[in-house]
C-alpha positions as CSV (number, residue, x, y, z in Angstrom):
1,M,0.0,0.0,-0.1
2,V,1.3,3.4,-0.8
3,T,-0.1,6.5,1.4
4,I,-0.5,9.8,-0.6
5,V,-0.1,12.9,1.3
6,D,-0.9,16.4,0.4
7,A,1.5,19.3,0.6
8,S,1.1,19.8,4.6
9,G,1.3,15.8,5.2
10,Q,-2.0,15.2,5.7
11,R,-2.8,11.7,4.5
12,V,-5.4,12.1,1.6
13,G,-5.4,8.7,-0.2
14,A,-3.7,5.5,-0.8
15,V,-2.9,3.1,-3.7
16,L,-3.6,-0.7,-3.0
17,D,-2.6,-3.7,-4.7
18,L,-5.4,-5.8,-6.4
19,A,-5.1,-8.6,-3.9
20,S,-5.7,-5.8,-0.9
21,Y,-8.2,-4.2,-2.7
22,E,-10.5,-7.3,-3.2
23,Q,-9.7,-8.6,0.1
24,L,-11.6,-5.3,1.2
25,L,-14.3,-5.4,-1.1
26,E,-15.2,-8.7,-0.2
27,A,-15.0,-7.9,3.7
28,T,-17.3,-4.9,3.1
29,E,-19.8,-7.0,1.1
30,D,-19.8,-9.3,4.2
31,N,-20.2,-6.8,6.3
32,L,-23.2,-5.3,4.4
33,C,-24.8,-8.7,4.3
34,L,-24.5,-9.0,8.0
35,R,-26.2,-5.9,8.8
36,A,-29.0,-6.3,6.5
37,Y,-29.5,-9.8,8.1
38,R,-29.4,-7.9,11.4
39,V,-32.2,-5.2,10.3
40,I,-34.5,-7.6,8.9
41,K,-34.3,-10.5,11.5
42,P,-36.5,-9.2,14.0
43,H,-39.2,-8.5,11.6
44,V,-39.1,-12.0,10.0
45,S,-39.1,-13.6,13.2
46,D,-42.1,-11.6,14.3
47,E,-44.1,-12.5,11.2
48,I,-43.0,-16.3,11.7
49,A,-44.1,-16.2,15.3
50,H,-47.5,-14.8,14.1
51,G,-48.1,-16.9,11.0
52,K,-47.7,-14.0,8.8
53,C,-44.5,-14.8,6.8
54,N,-45.1,-14.6,3.1
55,A,-41.6,-16.3,2.3
56,C,-42.1,-19.2,4.4
57,G,-44.0,-21.2,1.8
């Protein structure tokens, strides 16, 4: 990884090798899936408990 700094020495960017980029991208996608699951789980659990789950068959 190469860090890019501005004239005052503040970090403003980075250049990643492809393998590191792909690893970060996969971790981001995994995190988004987990967050979506955590948001929807209480709603689906409630629907199942009340026999209202449309996706349950």
